[in-house]
N, C-alpha and C positions, 0 to 999 in steps of 0.2 A: 435474757442473758446478753451481758455488755461484751465489747470487744475483748476486754482483758480476760474474763472468764472464758471466753472460748478460745482464746491463745492458750491459756494454761491448760485447759480440758484437752485440746487437740495435742499439745506437747506430752501430756500423760498418755494419751491414746497411741502416739507413736513411739513410746518407750522411755521418754526423757522423764527421770524421776527426781532430779536435783536441780536447782536454780540457785547459783551463786550471785549475790545481788549486792549493789551499793547503790540504791534508788534515791531519786530526788523527788521533787513535787510532781513532775509530769509523769511519774511512774506509780503514783500513789493508788491508782486503780487497779493496777496489777498487783501490789502488795495486798491490797484489801481483797482481792480475789483469791489470794493463796489461802485465806481462811476457809474458803468454801471448796477448796480442792486439797484434801488431806493427802491425796496419794502424791503430790509434790511437795519436796522437802525443800524449804527455803532456807539458805545459809548465809548470813550476813558477813561481808567483808567490809573493814573498816578503809580499805583503800582499793581502787579499781584494779590495780596490778596484782593485787592478791586475789580477787574475784577471777580474773583471766587466767592467772596461773593455776589456781585450784581447778578451773574447768579443765584445763589442759592436763594436768596430773589425773584427775578422775577419769577422764576419757581414754588415756593411754592404758590405765588398768582395767576399767570396766568394758573397754571396747565398744562403747556407744557414747553418744554425746551426753554432755551436761549443757543447761543453758545458763547465759549470764544476763544480768538485768543491769544496765548501765545508763547514767544519766547525762542525756544530750551528748553533743559533741565533746566538750571537755572530758567528760566521764570515760569516753571511748577513747580520747586521747591518753587519758592517764592509764589505761590498760593495753596500750598498744605494744609494749615491749614484750609482754608474755604471749599476747596474740601474734607475735612475730615469731616466736619460739614455736608456738603451736601450729603456725603455717608451715615452718620447715618440717616439724615433725609429722604432717599430715594428719594432725589431730582432728577428729570430728568435734566442733564446738558450734553451738546455736547462740549467737548474741542476739539479745533483744535491747535495741537502743531506743530509749525515749526521745521524742522531738516536741517542741512546741505545738499546740493546736494549730491546725492548718489556718485558721482564720487569724491567728496571732502572729503569725511568722513575718507577715509584711511590716510589722512594728518594729523589727530589728531590735527586740529586747536584748539586754546584756548577753544572756547566755546562747544567743542565736549564733548558729554556725553551719557550715556547709558539710553536713555529716557523711553524706554519700561518697564523696571522692576519699576521705578519711578512711571510711570503712573498706572501700575497694583496695586500699594499700596492703591489707592484711588478710583480705576475704577473698575467696574464689567465687563467692555468690553474694549478692547484695540486693535487697528489694525493700521499697517503701510502701507501705501498707496504709493507703489513704482512706479507704472505705471499711467501715465496720464489719458489713457483710463478707469482706474479702479476708479478714484477718486470720480466721481459722484455716483457710486454704492456703494462706501465705506461710503460716507456721508449718504446716505439713510440708510444704515444699521446701522450706528452709532445713527441716530435719533431713528429710531425703537426700538434699543437696549435700549436706554436711557428710553423709555416709557414703557418698559416691566415691569409688575406689581412686585413689589410695586414702581419701579422708581429706577434709578440708574445713577452713572457718566459714560459717555461713552467717550473714548479718542480716536481721530483720528491723527497719526502722519503724517505729510504731508512734505517730502523732498522738498527742494526749485525747484529742477528741475521738479518735478511732478506738481508743481504749475505754472510754467512759460512755460512748453512746450505746444504746440499746440495738439489738438486731445481730447480734453475734451469732455464728454458727460453727459447731464443732466439725472439723474435717477428718476424713479416714486417712490412715496412713498411705503414702505413695511409695511404690517401689524404687530402690536406688540402684544405680549402675554397678554390677558386681564386677570384681576383677576379671580381666580377659584371660582365657586359657592360654598357656604357652604354645608357641608355635612348633610343631614337631620339627620342621626343616631346620628351624634355627637351633634347637637342641641337638640334633644330628650333627650339624656343621661344627658347633662348639665342641662335641664329643670328639669329632675328628681332629681338632685342634689340640685338644688334651692327650690324644694318642700320639701325635706328632713328636712328642719329645721336647719341642722347644718350651724354653722358660717361660712359664705363665703365671699369672696370679687372679684369684677369684675374690672379687670384693663385693661382700653382701651387704644390704641393708634392709630397712623396712621389716616387714613379719618375717623375713628370712633369719633375724636375730633372735627368734624365738625357737624352742626346742626342735620341732621337726625340721625347720631349715638349718639349724646347727648340726643336727645329725646327718642330714644329706650332704652338708658342705664337708664335715669332717670325713664322711665315707669317700667322697671325690678326692679330697687332699690325699688321703691314705693310698688310694689306689693309683692316682696318676702323678702324684709328686707336685701338683700345683699349690702355689703359695696362697693360702686361705687367710683372708683378712676381713675384718668388718670396718664399716664405714666409721669416721671419727667420732661423730655424735649420733648415736642411736635413739631413736623415740623411746624404745624399750627393748633392753638386752637381758635375756635370761642367762644367768651365769652360776657357778659353783660346782662342787663336787656332784659327779654323776652325770655332768653336761660337757660337750666339748668346749675346750677353752680356745676360742678363735681370738686371735690377736687383734686389737684395733688399730686401725691407720692411725699415726701419730699426728697430734695437732701441730707440732712445729714442722714447717716445710722442710728443713733439711733432715730431719729424722724420717719423714715420709718419703722423701727421695730415696734415702738409704734402704728403706724396706722395699721399694719398688725397683730397685737397681738391678740392671741385668734382665729384666722382664721383657720379653719380646710381643706377649699377648697380655692384655689386661681384659678379663671378662667381668662385667658388672651385672649384678643381680639385685633388683629392688632398689637400686640407687643410681647415682650417675658418676660419671668420669670425675676424679677428684681433681680439685684446684686448691691453690693455696688461700688460707684463710685472709692474708692481707697480700698487698703487692710490695716487693722489696726491691730497691734499686739494683739493676743488673741480673736479677734472677726473674726465671720464667714464672708465669701464674699457673699453668699447666703443670700438674706433677706427673703426668705420664711420661716415662722415660723417652727422649727423643728416638723416633723410628719405631716405637711400638705401636701395635694396632689395638684398637679398643672395640670390644665386641660386646654386645647387649643381650644377655640370655632372657632377662624379663625387665621391662622398665616399671617404675612404681605404680603404674596402672594395671599391671598383669599380676597373675597369680604366681608371684615369684617362688612360693614353696613348691607348689606343683611342678614348676620348671626345674628346680634344683632335684627334685625327687626323680623327675624323668630322666634328667642327665646323670644321676647316680645309678639308675638302672641300667643305662648304657654302658658306663664306664667302671661301675664299682658294684656290680650285682651281688658279688659273693665277699665284698669288703665290710668290715665292721668299723664304726666310729671309734675314735680314741676318746675315752671319758676322763675328766680330771679326778683324780683320787683326793680323798679328804686330807686337807694339810693346813695346819693354822700357823702362822708366824708367832715366834715368841712376844708376849707382851713386853714392850720396852719399859725401861725405868728411867728416872729423871724427867727433866722438863719435856713438854710436848714441842716438838719442832716440825718445820716444814719437811723435814727429811723422815721422822719417824711415825708421823700421824697415821700414815696409811696402814702401817704394822698393827697400831692399836685398833684400826677398824677391823682389819683382817683377824685379829685375835679375838674380837668381842662380837662380830656380826651375828645375830641370831638367825636360826632357820626361818625362811620366808621373809626376810627384810626387804624392804623397798627402799633403795637409795636414791634420792635426788641429788643428782651429781651437778653442781655448778662450777667445778674446778676445771680450769683449762691447763694453766702451766703448772700450778702446783698438784694436780691430780694424776700426773703421769706414773706414780708408783703405786696407785690403788688398784689396777687390774691384777698385777703380779701377786700383791698382798691378799686379794680376796679369790684367786682362782680355784683354791681348794676349800674356800669357806663353805658353810651351808648354803643349799641353794637359795639364790636371791634374784631380785630384778633391779637393773640400774636404768633410771631415767636420767638422760643426759641432757646437756644444754644445746639442743639442737640448732637454734638460731643465734647464739652466742651473746644474746641479751641478757645482761645480768638482772637479778631479782626473781630468778626461778626458784631457788632452793627451797625455802620454807612453803611458799604457796603450792608448789607442784606437790611437796610432799604431804600437805594437807589434803589436797584433793584425792590423792592416792590412798591416803589413810581412810577417808570417807568411802572409797569405792570397794575398799577390802579390809572391813573392820576385824575380819576373822583373823588377819594377819598380824595384829598386835601381839606382843609377847611380854611375859613377865621378866623382870630384871633378873639377872643371874645370882642376884644375892638371896634368892629364895623367898623374898618378901612378895607373897601373893597378891597383896593389895596394891602393889606399885606397878605401874605400867607405863611404857613409853610408845611413842609414835615409831613406826618401823624404819624411818629415817635415821641412819647412823649418827651419833654425836657422843661427845664425851660426857659421862655422867658420874664423875670422881665427886667427892663431897668436898674437896678443897680444890682451889684453882690450880691447874697444872699448866697454865700459860696465859699470856696477854689476851687471848681471845676465847678463854674459858666461858662456856655459858652452861648453867645447870639446866637439867631437864625437869620439867614438872612432874611430880610424884603423883599426879591424878590424871585419869583418862580424860582426853579431850572433850569438852562437852559440845552439845549441838548449837 
């Protein structure tokens, strides 16, 4: 068994089933090894940003990492933007970055680069696997590191000779550090703050933006009057009829300031205290109102859902959550514009859709237009680096193939990805793009 085979077999043994790849010459032994490990699905991306974005979208929906295969330092560099978004989303991703053979590096070939610090800019864990006998163990360590709460990008650098040499060994899975339990004393002290009657806001993020956390947050808000908000850019937000419609903190600083106006206590759960996306002359970068106190119920490394449920039991034991009623906006007529496109999405969004939302300034109307739509997920632009939309939607679709739905035209042979887009047969605006009428192939 060579190093590449031990790497792929170890990834499969640790639960990694998909590898998004844009390989080159130094990764050919990994590509060849894919044929001998049918449990690993290889998905070719024609640009590294598509590869890394798809891995991000896959893991956000699957709850476990996908692998990427990237060609040396320049290939990693091409994928950095979506790895930056994955880092901000706390997405578990395992990068395998090929490098020149160890004996070849001294010749400074044209593609030679210093991969390690580039990888470190977006990875919480980086390791170079120089010996074939260690490749499997290093792969197991990379998967475990990626899954450490709250999740992170892990990058394994694989020299070509460590890939092609014989002597590879398959490694067993390693345990990951699970989320820390909430601190009972912290929960009780925040319960006292909420009982005090002073104006407060509860800002949730991370896993709290899924159903159990949303239900607990709504109960707390109904019982105490705390202003409930979700972080501006959520990795995965479950929404729609039958779930609490928790308002997101606005992207524009002046709007976020208005949402937090008058708050004396800001309680953060699964996220951090909010700051302005950019600096502006004469305006503060910290969005917390002057004089307000910030309290952390649970940081991203802790079990935020358990913390919210414990807090709900203390302050809202007999209180029910408020659930969004089914409601669809009317389908607008006329040209598609920056003002009415959200109503189109809200009117046509199918049940179980996954929306890869790359909109910042133009997406402000989308949450209101889809609050009563059939239940769906929203994957937002967590790091602000453009280029997420299609790759993240692609990875999400591969993670949840059962969530593709037929067109409403009734043509059962016609399918679309679960990311929302215009499907009219005639152009309805300058950015109109028709959707493929065939299921996406592998």
